[in-house]
N, C-alpha and C positions, 0 to 999 in steps of 0.2 A: 611617454606623453599621456597616453589614456590613464595611467596610474595617477598621475598629477591632476588630470582633470577630474576624475572621480573623487579624489581627496579633497580638491577645492569645492566640488559640487556638493559635496555633502556638508561642508561647512558653511556654505552659504546658500542653502536651501534648496540644494539639488537633490534631496531626498524624496521628493514627491515621486509617486509611482506611476499615476495616471492623471492626465488633464481632466477638468472638471467637465469638458466636452464629452468625454468617454465614460465617465462614471454612470453606472445604471441608477437611473431615478426611481425612487420609491413611490409608493400609493399617493395619489393625489388627494390633498385636503381642500375642501371648498372654503373660501373666505372672501366675504363682500363681492361675489361674482367673479373672484378670480380662483385659480387651481394653483396650490403650491405643491411642488413635488421636491422632497428632500434628496439630494444626490451627493452624499459625502464621499469622499475619496481618500485611499490610503495616503498618508504623509509621514514616512518614516514608520514608526510603530504607533501612530495615532491616526485620527481620522479628521480631515480638513472640513470645516463648515461649507458646504455649497448647496445650490438648490436652483430650481426652475419655478418661475412664476409664469402662469399662462392664462390667457383670455381669448375667447371666440368673438372676433370683431368683424362684422360684415362677411360673415361665413368662414373665415380664415382664423386658423389659431395662431396668435402670436405668443411668442416667448421672450422671456428676459432671464438671463442666467446671471447669477451671483455667486461670488466666492467671498468669504470672509476670513480674517487672519486667525479666528480661534480654532484650536484643535482639541479633540476629545479623545479619551482613553478608548471608548467603545463606538461602533457605528451607530447603535441606536441613540447614544447621548448626542452624537453628531447630527441625526436626523431631527430628533427633537428641538434641538437649537436652530436648525435650518428652518424649521416650520415658524419658530419664534421670530427668527430674523425676516423670514418673508413676510409675515404678519405686519412687522414693523415697516418694512419696505412700502407695503401696499397702503398702510395708514398714511406714510409721508408723502408717498409720489402718486398713488391712485392711477389714474387713466395716462397720466404723463409718462409712465414707463414705455408706452407703446407709441409715442409721438415721434414722427420722423424728423 
């Protein structure tokens, strides 16, 4: 049974090795009062686009985690793309990211 589960999991996206929450975040980049931390993680033999957007609000650090469908051959490429996507999210959503 575990063989079949592994086979089907590999065919249908089960090749991801670490969830985004466990991915180590890279160095923060400041953008419009927010911090973007790229956090790509292995996805098969590539790296999944993922990151964290942070902002200090009323003395508390708020976080918004994102994962996108794009994968990249290198961790560096995935980190650079995560920064680009983070900037895009901030431009589109701004402060709304942290509304309850």
